[in-house]
TORPA-4810 file (N, C-alpha, C, O; in nm, 3 decimals):
<nodes>
NODE_1_-2.989_-0.140_-2.098_-2.887_-0.217_-2.025_-2.845_-0.137_-1.900_-2.815_-0.018_-1.909_M
NODE_2_-2.844_-0.203_-1.787_-2.805_-0.136_-1.663_-2.653_-0.136_-1.654_-2.589_-0.240_-1.668_V
NODE_3_-2.596_-0.018_-1.631_-2.450_-0.015_-1.619_-2.412_-0.074_-1.483_-2.481_-0.054_-1.383_S
NODE_4_-2.305_-0.147_-1.482_-2.260_-0.214_-1.359_-2.214_-0.107_-1.260_-2.133_-0.020_-1.293_E
NODE_5_-2.265_-0.115_-1.140_-2.229_-0.016_-1.037_-2.090_-0.049_-0.986_-2.065_-0.157_-0.932_L
NODE_6_-2.000_0.045_-1.005_-1.863_0.021_-0.958_-1.849_0.069_-0.816_-1.874_0.186_-0.786_K
NODE_7_-1.810_-0.021_-0.730_-1.792_0.018_-0.590_-1.667_0.105_-0.578_-1.568_0.086_-0.648_L
NODE_8_-1.677_0.199_-0.489_-1.562_0.286_-0.466_-1.507_0.256_-0.327_-1.582_0.231_-0.233_S
NODE_9_-1.376_0.260_-0.314_-1.311_0.229_-0.187_-1.217_0.342_-0.147_-1.175_0.423_-0.230_Y
NODE_10_-1.185_0.344_-0.019_-1.074_0.429_0.024_-0.948_0.343_0.015_-0.957_0.221_-0.001_S
NODE_11_-0.832_0.405_0.026_-0.710_0.325_0.019_-0.586_0.410_-0.004_-0.579_0.525_0.038_G
NODE_12_-0.489_0.350_-0.072_-0.358_0.414_-0.093_-0.320_0.403_-0.241_-0.350_0.303_-0.307_Y
NODE_13_-0.255_0.507_-0.290_-0.198_0.500_-0.424_-0.050_0.534_-0.416_-0.009_0.625_-0.344_V
NODE_14_0.026_0.460_-0.493_0.170_0.473_-0.492_0.213_0.498_-0.636_0.214_0.406_-0.718_C
NODE_15_0.249_0.623_-0.668_0.286_0.656_-0.807_0.435_0.690_-0.811_0.484_0.762_-0.724_A
NODE_16_0.506_0.639_-0.912_0.651_0.664_-0.919_0.680_0.813_-0.929_0.614_0.885_-1.004_P
NODE_17_0.781_0.858_-0.855_0.820_0.999_-0.862_0.947_1.006_-0.946_1.056_0.973_-0.899_Y
NODE_18_0.932_1.050_-1.071_1.043_1.042_-1.167_1.097_1.179_-1.208_1.173_1.190_-1.304_L
NODE_19_1.059_1.285_-1.135_1.105_1.421_-1.166_1.071_1.460_-1.310_1.146_1.533_-1.375_H
NODE_20_0.957_1.410_-1.360_0.913_1.449_-1.494_0.779_1.522_-1.481_0.729_1.545_-1.371_N
NODE_21_0.720_1.558_-1.597_0.597_1.636_-1.594_0.483_1.561_-1.526_0.406_1.617_-1.448_R
NODE_22_0.472_1.430_-1.560_0.364_1.349_-1.501_0.372_1.349_-1.348_0.271_1.368_-1.280_D
NODE_23_0.492_1.328_-1.297_0.510_1.324_-1.151_0.474_1.458_-1.088_0.405_1.463_-0.986_S
NODE_24_0.520_1.566_-1.149_0.495_1.699_-1.093_0.346_1.735_-1.099_0.291_1.794_-1.006_L
NODE_25_0.280_1.697_-1.211_0.136_1.726_-1.223_0.055_1.648_-1.120_-0.038_1.700_-1.059_E
NODE_26_0.092_1.520_-1.102_0.023_1.439_-1.001_0.041_1.499_-0.862_-0.054_1.510_-0.785_L
NODE_27_0.164_1.538_-0.832_0.193_1.596_-0.700_0.109_1.721_-0.677_0.050_1.738_-0.570_K
NODE_28_0.105_1.808_-0.777_0.027_1.932_-0.763_-0.121_1.904_-0.746_-0.188_1.962_-0.661_E
NODE_29_-0.173_1.812_-0.830_-0.317_1.786_-0.825_-0.356_1.717_-0.694_-0.462_1.745_-0.639_S
NODE_30_-0.270_1.627_-0.645_-0.303_1.557_-0.519_-0.288_1.650_-0.398_-0.359_1.635_-0.299_W
NODE_31_-0.195_1.744_-0.406_-0.178_1.838_-0.295_-0.306_1.920_-0.274_-0.343_1.952_-0.161_T
NODE_32_-0.372_1.953_-0.385_-0.491_2.038_-0.374_-0.623_1.959_-0.373_-0.730_2.018_-0.356_S
NODE_33_-0.616_1.826_-0.391_-0.739_1.747_-0.403_-0.804_1.719_-0.268_-0.737_1.684_-0.171_S
NODE_34_-0.937_1.737_-0.263_-1.013_1.704_-0.140_-1.020_1.553_-0.119_-1.046_1.506_-0.008_K
NODE_35_-0.996_1.478_-0.227_-1.002_1.331_-0.219_-0.879_1.274_-0.148_-0.881_1.160_-0.101_N
NODE_36_-0.772_1.353_-0.141_-0.646_1.306_-0.081_-0.636_1.353_0.063_-0.633_1.473_0.091_I
NODE_37_-0.631_1.255_0.156_-0.621_1.290_0.299_-0.478_1.322_0.338_-0.451_1.418_0.410_E
NODE_38_-0.386_1.238_0.289_-0.244_1.256_0.323_-0.160_1.228_0.200_-0.196_1.146_0.115_K
NODE_39_-0.047_1.298_0.191_0.043_1.278_0.077_0.186_1.274_0.129_0.230_1.363_0.202_L
NODE_40_0.259_1.169_0.090_0.396_1.151_0.138_0.491_1.133_0.020_0.451_1.093_-0.089_Y
NODE_41_0.617_1.164_0.045_0.726_1.129_-0.046_0.796_1.011_0.020_0.841_1.022_0.135_F
NODE_42_0.807_0.898_-0.050_0.857_0.776_0.014_0.962_0.705_-0.072_0.970_0.725_-0.193_V
NODE_43_1.042_0.621_-0.005_1.129_0.526_-0.074_1.060_0.391_-0.070_1.011_0.349_0.034_T
NODE_44_1.057_0.323_-0.183_0.993_0.191_-0.189_1.096_0.081_-0.202_1.188_0.091_-0.284_G
NODE_45_1.082_-0.025_-0.121_1.171_-0.140_-0.130_1.086_-0.265_-0.150_1.003_-0.299_-0.065_T
NODE_46_1.107_-0.333_-0.262_1.030_-0.454_-0.291_1.100_-0.575_-0.231_1.223_-0.581_-0.225_F
NODE_47_1.021_-0.671_-0.187_1.081_-0.794_-0.133_1.138_-0.876_-0.248_1.101_-0.857_-0.364_S
NODE_48_1.230_-0.967_-0.215_1.291_-1.052_-0.319_1.184_-1.134_-0.393_1.197_-1.160_-0.512_D
NODE_49_1.078_-1.174_-0.320_0.973_-1.256_-0.382_0.890_-1.176_-0.481_0.846_-1.230_-0.583_D
NODE_50_0.867_-1.049_-0.453_0.778_-0.971_-0.540_0.852_-0.901_-0.654_0.791_-0.863_-0.754_S
NODE_51_0.984_-0.884_-0.638_1.065_-0.811_-0.737_1.044_-0.859_-0.882_1.026_-0.776_-0.971_Q
NODE_52_1.045_-0.991_-0.909_1.032_-1.036_-1.049_0.903_-0.990_-1.117_0.900_-0.972_-1.239_P
NODE_53_0.797_-0.971_-1.039_0.669_-0.928_-1.097_0.670_-0.780_-1.136_0.595_-0.737_-1.223_Y
NODE_54_0.756_-0.704_-1.069_0.755_-0.559_-1.089_0.894_-0.509_-1.126_0.954_-0.430_-1.054_F
NODE_55_0.942_-0.558_-1.239_1.077_-0.517_-1.283_1.077_-0.369_-1.319_1.183_-0.307_-1.327_S
NODE_56_0.957_-0.312_-1.342_0.949_-0.169_-1.376_0.918_-0.087_-1.251_0.842_0.011_-1.256_T
NODE_57_0.977_-0.126_-1.139_0.951_-0.050_-1.015_1.048_0.070_-1.008_1.151_0.073_-1.075_S
NODE_58_1.010_0.167_-0.925_1.095_0.286_-0.907_1.152_0.283_-0.765_1.119_0.194_-0.686_A
NODE_59_1.239_0.379_-0.733_1.292_0.389_-0.596_1.208_0.485_-0.512_1.185_0.462_-0.394_N
NODE_60_1.164_0.594_-0.577_1.088_0.694_-0.503_0.946_0.704_-0.555_0.920_0.694_-0.675_H
NODE_61_0.854_0.723_-0.461_0.712_0.730_-0.496_0.643_0.845_-0.425_0.687_0.892_-0.320_Y
NODE_62_0.533_0.889_-0.486_0.436_0.971_-0.415_0.336_0.872_-0.358_0.280_0.791_-0.431_L
NODE_63_0.313_0.879_-0.229_0.216_0.790_-0.166_0.101_0.876_-0.114_0.121_0.964_-0.030_L
NODE_64_-0.018_0.850_-0.165_-0.134_0.929_-0.124_-0.239_0.838_-0.061_-0.262_0.726_-0.106_A
NODE_65_-0.301_0.889_0.045_-0.410_0.817_0.109_-0.539_0.883_0.060_-0.561_1.002_0.084_K
NODE_66_-0.624_0.805_-0.007_-0.741_0.866_-0.072_-0.872_0.816_-0.011_-0.876_0.716_0.061_F
NODE_67_-0.981_0.890_-0.044_-1.115_0.853_0.005_-1.195_0.777_-0.100_-1.276_0.692_-0.066_K
NODE_68_-1.172_0.807_-0.229_-1.255_0.751_-0.336_-1.166_0.700_-0.450_-1.100_0.778_-0.519_D
NODE_69_-1.166_0.567_-0.469_-1.076_0.505_-0.566_-1.109_0.541_-0.711_-1.019_0.544_-0.795_S
NODE_70_-1.237_0.568_-0.742_-1.273_0.595_-0.882_-1.205_0.723_-0.932_-1.165_0.731_-1.048_S
NODE_71_-1.192_0.823_-0.843_-1.126_0.948_-0.882_-0.976_0.925_-0.905_-0.915_0.987_-0.993_L
NODE_72_-0.919_0.836_-0.826_-0.775_0.806_-0.837_-0.746_0.737_-0.970_-0.652_0.773_-1.040_I
NODE_73_-0.830_0.637_-1.004_-0.805_0.561_-1.127_-0.817_0.651_-1.250_-0.743_0.637_-1.347_E
NODE_74_-0.914_0.745_-1.244_-0.933_0.839_-1.355_-0.806_0.925_-1.373_-0.759_0.947_-1.484_K
NODE_75_-0.754_0.972_-1.259_-0.635_1.058_-1.262_-0.513_0.981_-1.313_-0.438_1.032_-1.396_K
NODE_76_-0.493_0.860_-1.262_-0.376_0.781_-1.302_-0.379_0.746_-1.450_-0.275_0.739_-1.515_L
NODE_77_-0.500_0.722_-1.503_-0.511_0.683_-1.644_-0.458_0.793_-1.737_-0.423_0.767_-1.852_S
NODE_78_-0.453_0.917_-1.685_-0.398_1.027_-1.766_-0.246_1.040_-1.750_-0.180_1.111_-1.825_K
NODE_79_-0.192_0.969_-1.650_-0.047_0.980_-1.622_0.014_0.839_-1.612_0.074_0.804_-1.510_H
NODE_80_0.000_0.761_-1.718_0.058_0.626_-1.716_0.206_0.639_-1.753_0.241_0.694_-1.857_I
NODE_81_0.293_0.587_-1.665_0.437_0.604_-1.683_0.505_0.469_-1.709_0.441_0.364_-1.700_Q
NODE_82_0.635_0.474_-1.740_0.704_0.347_-1.769_0.749_0.275_-1.641_0.808_0.168_-1.647_E
NODE_83_0.719_0.335_-1.527_0.738_0.267_-1.398_0.599_0.240_-1.341_0.507_0.319_-1.361_K
NODE_84_0.585_0.130_-1.271_0.452_0.087_-1.226_0.394_0.176_-1.115_0.464_0.215_-1.022_T
NODE_85_0.264_0.207_-1.128_0.187_0.271_-1.021_0.099_0.164_-0.957_0.051_0.073_-1.024_S
NODE_86_0.078_0.177_-0.826_-0.001_0.079_-0.751_-0.118_0.146_-0.683_-0.103_0.253_-0.623_F
NODE_87_-0.236_0.084_-0.691_-0.352_0.133_-0.616_-0.397_0.020_-0.524_-0.424_-0.091_-0.569_V
NODE_88_-0.403_0.049_-0.394_-0.450_-0.049_-0.295_-0.587_-0.003_-0.246_-0.598_0.094_-0.171_F
NODE_89_-0.692_-0.074_-0.289_-0.828_-0.043_-0.245_-0.858_-0.122_-0.118_-0.852_-0.245_-0.120_N
NODE_90_-0.889_-0.053_-0.009_-0.911_-0.121_0.119_-1.059_-0.161_0.130_-1.147_-0.075_0.144_I
NODE_91_-1.085_-0.290_0.125_-1.222_-0.343_0.136_-1.270_-0.340_0.280_-1.384_-0.303_0.308_R
NODE_92_-1.180_-0.379_0.371_-1.217_-0.388_0.513_-1.107_-0.328_0.598_-0.990_-0.364_0.584_D
NODE_93_-1.146_-0.237_0.687_-1.050_-0.186_0.786_-1.044_-0.288_0.898_-1.146_-0.320_0.958_D
NODE_94_-0.926_-0.340_0.925_-0.914_-0.436_1.036_-0.917_-0.362_1.168_-0.984_-0.406_1.262_L
NODE_95_-0.845_-0.249_1.177_-0.854_-0.162_1.295_-0.783_-0.030_1.268_-0.703_-0.019_1.176_F
NODE_96_-0.815_0.068_1.351_-0.745_0.197_1.349_-0.743_0.246_1.492_-0.845_0.242_1.561_E
NODE_97_-0.626_0.291_1.538_-0.616_0.337_1.678_-0.505_0.441_1.690_-0.420_0.456_1.602_R
NODE_98_-0.508_0.510_1.801_-0.404_0.610_1.829_-0.281_0.538_1.883_-0.293_0.456_1.974_E
NODE_99_-0.165_0.568_1.830_-0.042_0.515_1.890_0.058_0.629_1.903_0.045_0.733_1.839_V
NODE_100_0.159_0.608_1.987_0.261_0.711_2.006_0.352_0.719_1.884_0.379_0.619_1.818_L
NODE_101_0.397_0.840_1.855_0.490_0.855_1.744_0.418_0.899_1.617_0.295_0.907_1.612_G
NODE_102_0.498_0.927_1.514_0.444_0.973_1.385_0.453_0.858_1.287_0.546_0.778_1.293_T
NODE_103_0.356_0.850_1.196_0.361_0.746_1.092_0.491_0.765_1.013_0.514_0.872_0.957_T
NODE_104_0.575_0.662_1.010_0.698_0.677_0.932_0.725_0.558_0.841_0.829_0.552_0.775_N
NODE_105_0.632_0.461_0.838_0.657_0.340_0.761_0.523_0.277_0.725_0.433_0.267_0.809_F
NODE_106_0.509_0.233_0.600_0.389_0.161_0.559_0.436_0.031_0.495_0.519_0.032_0.404_I
NODE_107_0.383_-0.079_0.542_0.426_-0.210_0.495_0.309_-0.278_0.426_0.197_-0.279_0.477_S
NODE_108_0.335_-0.336_0.309_0.228_-0.399_0.231_0.261_-0.546_0.212_0.370_-0.582_0.168_I
NODE_109_0.165_-0.629_0.247_0.181_-0.775_0.242_0.073_-0.836_0.153_-0.023_-0.769_0.114_Y
NODE_110_0.092_-0.964_0.121_-0.017_-1.036_0.055_-0.028_-1.175_0.119_0.069_-1.233_0.166_Y
NODE_111_-0.152_-1.224_0.120_-0.178_-1.359_0.168_-0.179_-1.451_0.046_-0.242_-1.420_-0.054_L
NODE_112_-0.108_-1.564_0.056_-0.101_-1.652_-0.060_-0.229_-1.734_-0.076_-0.255_-1.791_-0.182_E
NODE_113_-0.309_-1.740_0.030_-0.437_-1.811_0.022_-0.544_-1.717_0.076_-0.522_-1.648_0.175_Y
NODE_114_-0.660_-1.716_0.011_-0.771_-1.632_0.060_-0.819_-1.693_0.192_-0.847_-1.813_0.199_A
NODE_115_-0.827_-1.612_0.294_-0.867_-1.662_0.426_-1.014_-1.626_0.451_-1.064_-1.528_0.396_E
NODE_116_-1.082_-1.706_0.534_-1.222_-1.673_0.564_-1.228_-1.570_0.678_-1.125_-1.529_0.732_D
NODE_117_-1.351_-1.531_0.714_-1.368_-1.424_0.814_-1.305_-1.457_0.948_-1.247_-1.370_1.013_D
NODE_118_-1.317_-1.584_0.989_-1.259_-1.625_1.118_-1.107_-1.608_1.115_-1.046_-1.559_1.210_E
NODE_119_-1.047_-1.650_1.004_-0.901_-1.637_0.988_-0.860_-1.490_0.991_-0.760_-1.453_1.052_D
NODE_120_-0.939_-1.407_0.922_-0.905_-1.264_0.918_-0.913_-1.201_1.057_-0.834_-1.113_1.091_M
NODE_121_-1.011_-1.249_1.137_-1.021_-1.198_1.275_-0.896_-1.235_1.353_-0.844_-1.156_1.433_K
NODE_122_-0.848_-1.357_1.329_-0.728_-1.402_1.401_-0.605_-1.321_1.357_-0.522_-1.283_1.440_E
NODE_123_-0.594_-1.295_1.226_-0.482_-1.214_1.175_-0.490_-1.073_1.233_-0.388_-1.017_1.275_I
NODE_124_-0.611_-1.016_1.236_-0.629_-0.881_1.293_-0.586_-0.879_1.439_-0.523_-0.784_1.485_A
NODE_125_-0.621_-0.986_1.513_-0.583_-0.997_1.654_-0.432_-1.002_1.672_-0.378_-0.942_1.764_G
NODE_126_-0.364_-1.074_1.582_-0.218_-1.082_1.589_-0.154_-0.947_1.560_-0.056_-0.909_1.624_L
NODE_127_-0.209_-0.873_1.464_-0.156_-0.741_1.431_-0.182_-0.641_1.544_-0.100_-0.554_1.572_L
NODE_128_-0.298_-0.657_1.609_-0.333_-0.567_1.720_-0.233_-0.577_1.835_-0.211_-0.480_1.908_L
NODE_129_-0.173_-0.695_1.851_-0.078_-0.715_1.961_0.051_-0.634_1.940_0.126_-0.611_2.035_K
NODE_130_0.075_-0.591_1.818_0.197_-0.515_1.787_0.164_-0.367_1.807_0.098_-0.306_1.723_R
NODE_131_0.212_-0.310_1.918_0.158_-0.179_1.960_0.200_-0.060_1.873_0.147_0.050_1.890_E
NODE_132_0.294_-0.080_1.779_0.331_0.033_1.693_0.242_0.045_1.568_0.248_0.144_1.496_K
NODE_133_0.160_-0.058_1.543_0.073_-0.055_1.423_-0.050_0.027_1.455_-0.127_-0.006_1.546_I
NODE_134_-0.069_0.137_1.380_-0.185_0.222_1.409_-0.305_0.190_1.320_-0.419_0.206_1.363_E
NODE_135_-0.279_0.145_1.197_-0.389_0.115_1.104_-0.355_-0.014_1.031_-0.241_-0.035_0.990_I
NODE_136_-0.455_-0.101_1.014_-0.439_-0.221_0.931_-0.566_-0.240_0.850_-0.677_-0.225_0.901_A
NODE_137_-0.549_-0.273_0.723_-0.666_-0.295_0.636_-0.635_-0.404_0.534_-0.519_-0.432_0.504_G
NODE_138_-0.742_-0.464_0.481_-0.725_-0.568_0.379_-0.798_-0.527_0.253_-0.907_-0.471_0.260_I
NODE_139_-0.738_-0.556_0.138_-0.803_-0.514_0.015_-0.739_-0.574_-0.109_-0.680_-0.682_-0.104_G
NODE_140_-0.751_-0.502_-0.219_-0.703_-0.552_-0.349_-0.602_-0.454_-0.407_-0.592_-0.339_-0.363_T
NODE_141_-0.527_-0.501_-0.506_-0.426_-0.415_-0.570_-0.450_-0.409_-0.720_-0.475_-0.511_-0.784_M
NODE_142_-0.443_-0.288_-0.776_-0.443_-0.269_-0.922_-0.313_-0.198_-0.958_-0.260_-0.119_-0.879_N
NODE_143_-0.262_-0.227_-1.077_-0.139_-0.159_-1.120_-0.159_-0.098_-1.258_-0.240_-0.146_-1.337_T
NODE_144_-0.085_0.009_-1.286_-0.083_0.065_-1.423_0.062_0.092_-1.460_0.143_0.136_-1.378_T
NODE_145_0.091_0.063_-1.586_0.228_0.085_-1.635_0.223_0.084_-1.787_0.146_0.008_-1.846_C
NODE_146_0.306_0.168_-1.850_0.304_0.171_-1.997_0.379_0.050_-2.055_0.364_0.018_-2.173_S
NODE_147_0.459_-0.016_-1.972_0.532_-0.136_-2.018_0.464_-0.258_-1.958_0.457_-0.270_-1.836_I
NODE_148_0.413_-0.351_-2.041_0.343_-0.468_-1.984_0.439_-0.554_-1.901_0.556_-0.571_-1.935_P
NODE_149_0.386_-0.608_-1.792_0.469_-0.692_-1.704_0.484_-0.831_-1.766_0.392_-0.882_-1.830_S
NODE_150_0.601_-0.890_-1.745_0.625_-1.026_-1.798_0.539_-1.129_-1.725_0.490_-1.225_-1.785_K
NODE_151_0.521_-1.108_-1.594_0.445_-1.204_-1.514_0.328_-1.133_-1.447_0.339_-1.016_-1.409_F
NODE_152_0.217_-1.204_-1.433_0.102_-1.146_-1.362_0.114_-1.180_-1.215_0.133_-1.296_-1.179_T
NODE_153_0.104_-1.080_-1.131_0.111_-1.102_-0.986_-0.016_-1.175_-0.942_-0.126_-1.122_-0.960_F
NODE_154_-0.003_-1.297_-0.884_-0.124_-1.379_-0.861_-0.203_-1.351_-0.733_-0.309_-1.409_-0.713_P
NODE_155_-0.153_-1.264_-0.647_-0.217_-1.251_-0.515_-0.281_-1.114_-0.492_-0.300_-1.073_-0.377_Y
NODE_156_-0.314_-1.043_-0.600_-0.358_-0.904_-0.583_-0.496_-0.889_-0.519_-0.539_-0.777_-0.491_S
NODE_157_-0.567_-1.001_-0.495_-0.698_-0.993_-0.429_-0.686_-0.997_-0.276_-0.783_-0.972_-0.205_E
NODE_158_-0.566_-1.029_-0.226_-0.550_-1.052_-0.081_-0.438_-0.968_-0.022_-0.342_-1.022_0.032_N
NODE_159_-0.450_-0.837_-0.032_-0.344_-0.748_0.016_-0.374_-0.701_0.158_-0.489_-0.674_0.192_M
NODE_160_-0.270_-0.691_0.240_-0.285_-0.633_0.374_-0.189_-0.514_0.385_-0.070_-0.526_0.355_I
NODE_161_-0.243_-0.400_0.427_-0.162_-0.278_0.438_-0.160_-0.235_0.585_-0.265_-0.225_0.648_V
NODE_162_-0.042_-0.211_0.638_-0.033_-0.161_0.776_0.044_-0.030_0.780_0.140_-0.010_0.705_I
NODE_163_0.001_0.060_0.868_0.073_0.185_0.893_0.139_0.174_1.029_0.075_0.136_1.127_E
NODE_164_0.267_0.206_1.035_0.342_0.194_1.160_0.390_0.333_1.204_0.441_0.411_1.124_V
NODE_165_0.372_0.361_1.332_0.419_0.490_1.386_0.534_0.463_1.480_0.524_0.382_1.572_A
NODE_166_0.643_0.533_1.457_0.761_0.513_1.542_0.855_0.631_1.525_0.854_0.698_1.422_S
NODE_167_0.935_0.655_1.627_1.038_0.759_1.616_1.171_0.697_1.577_1.271_0.767_1.560_E
NODE_168_1.173_0.565_1.562_1.299_0.496_1.534_1.333_0.502_1.385_1.254_0.550_1.304_K
NODE_169_1.453_0.452_1.350_1.498_0.456_1.211_1.414_0.362_1.125_1.349_0.271_1.175_S
NODE_170_1.418_0.385_0.994_1.343_0.299_0.902_1.392_0.155_0.909_1.313_0.062_0.898_H
NODE_171_1.523_0.136_0.926_1.577_-0.002_0.935_1.517_-0.073_1.056_1.482_-0.191_1.049_Q
NODE_172_1.508_0.000_1.166_1.455_-0.057_1.289_1.306_-0.094_1.273_1.262_-0.198_1.320_S
NODE_173_1.230_-0.006_1.205_1.087_-0.032_1.185_1.068_-0.147_1.087_0.975_-0.226_1.101_V
NODE_174_1.157_-0.156_0.988_1.151_-0.267_0.892_1.168_-0.399_0.966_1.096_-0.496_0.938_K
NODE_175_1.262_-0.404_1.061_1.283_-0.527_1.141_1.158_-0.559_1.221_1.119_-0.675_1.235_K
NODE_176_1.096_-0.455_1.275_0.972_-0.470_1.353_0.862_-0.533_1.267_0.790_-0.622_1.311_Y
NODE_177_0.852_-0.485_1.142_0.751_-0.538_1.049_0.783_-0.682_1.009_0.694_-0.765_0.996_C
NODE_178_0.913_-0.711_0.991_0.953_-0.849_0.958_0.915_-0.944_1.070_0.870_-1.057_1.046_D
NODE_179_0.933_-0.898_1.194_0.897_-0.980_1.310_0.746_-1.002_1.315_0.698_-1.111_1.346_Q
NODE_180_0.670_-0.896_1.284_0.524_-0.905_1.280_0.481_-1.011_1.178_0.394_-1.094_1.205_T
NODE_181_0.544_-1.005_1.062_0.513_-1.102_0.955_0.541_-1.245_1.002_0.463_-1.336_0.976_Q
NODE_182_0.655_-1.263_1.071_0.689_-1.397_1.121_0.587_-1.445_1.223_0.551_-1.563_1.225_R
NODE_183_0.539_-1.353_1.309_0.438_-1.390_1.410_0.312_-1.444_1.344_0.254_-1.543_1.388_D
NODE_184_0.271_-1.376_1.236_0.148_-1.418_1.165_0.172_-1.551_1.095_0.086_-1.640_1.097_V
NODE_185_0.289_-1.565_1.030_0.321_-1.687_0.955_0.331_-1.808_1.049_0.294_-1.919_1.013_T
NODE_186_0.382_-1.782_1.170_0.396_-1.891_1.268_0.261_-1.952_1.305_0.252_-2.068_1.343_R
NODE_187_0.155_-1.871_1.294_0.021_-1.919_1.326_-0.043_-1.993_1.208_-0.159_-2.034_1.215_K
NODE_188_0.034_-2.010_1.100_-0.017_-2.091_0.989_-0.074_-2.013_0.872_-0.133_-2.072_0.782_G
NODE_189_-0.056_-1.880_0.872_-0.104_-1.800_0.759_0.013_-1.763_0.670_0.118_-1.720_0.720_F
NODE_190_-0.003_-1.779_0.538_0.110_-1.750_0.449_0.109_-1.603_0.413_0.059_-1.564_0.307_T
NODE_191_0.166_-1.521_0.500_0.173_-1.376_0.480_0.311_-1.343_0.425_0.412_-1.371_0.489_L
NODE_192_0.315_-1.282_0.306_0.443_-1.249_0.243_0.453_-1.099_0.222_0.352_-1.031_0.203_S
NODE_193_0.575_-1.049_0.224_0.597_-0.905_0.207_0.599_-0.870_0.059_0.661_-0.939_-0.022_S
NODE_194_0.530_-0.762_0.022_0.534_-0.713_-0.115_0.627_-0.592_-0.123_0.720_-0.588_-0.204_L
NODE_195_0.599_-0.494_-0.038_0.662_-0.363_-0.054_0.668_-0.291_0.080_0.571_-0.288_0.155_L
NODE_196_0.784_-0.233_0.109_0.800_-0.150_0.230_0.819_-0.006_0.184_0.898_0.022_0.094_S
NODE_197_0.744_0.085_0.247_0.752_0.226_0.211_0.802_0.308_0.329_0.734_0.318_0.431_L
NODE_198_0.921_0.364_0.315_0.978_0.448_0.421_0.940_0.592_0.391_0.972_0.644_0.284_S
NODE_199_0.873_0.657_0.485_0.827_0.794_0.463_0.943_0.891_0.485_1.002_0.896_0.593_I
NODE_200_0.975_0.968_0.381_1.085_1.065_0.390_1.033_1.204_0.422_1.099_1.283_0.490_L
NODE_201_0.911_1.234_0.373_0.859_1.370_0.388_0.708_1.367_0.375_0.654_1.296_0.290_D
NODE_202_0.640_1.444_0.459_0.495_1.456_0.445_0.465_1.583_0.366_0.504_1.693_0.405_Q
NODE_203_0.396_1.566_0.252_0.369_1.679_0.163_0.232_1.740_0.189_0.205_1.854_0.149_L
NODE_204_0.146_1.664_0.256_0.012_1.714_0.287_-0.040_1.646_0.412_-0.152_1.674_0.456_K
</nodes>
């Protein structure tokens, strides 16, 4: 029997930071891992629409940008906590460019309907017009938690992740992202906010 080849992706992992052994071990291992490009300490804010699906969410997270998702999933499976961890595997990079300022905010959205390639090009074009967005990608979301969720999140195949660079406050950048979302929605795409991550500290 041929084993199914599991594709590996780059992307982001968001693990709850609970000041316990699991959190500290993850932090230490990711700080020294070659698979981790960047590591941040962040505050996570869930949108009102996504909150019911993730009642086991935390306030603070370790956010790591990784190269290989298979290594991340292996690591997380050893540190399953009672607060949800999120893995965003980026299937397609929409764009990456140099912008002024330091990355201080990462916004995660989902599309309520799967869009075709032409639609995705149009969405990428709309995001490109927003000059503070340095990276945008589309992919899928996996979650792990020791407490089963009451509801299954139905849109985890259509996630969009953007990185925003700005010297302004997190509130100001959040407004900027909300406006970006409205611009996309106005064009007829149902883009909804899942999670906003305000970067408090860069650990790596």
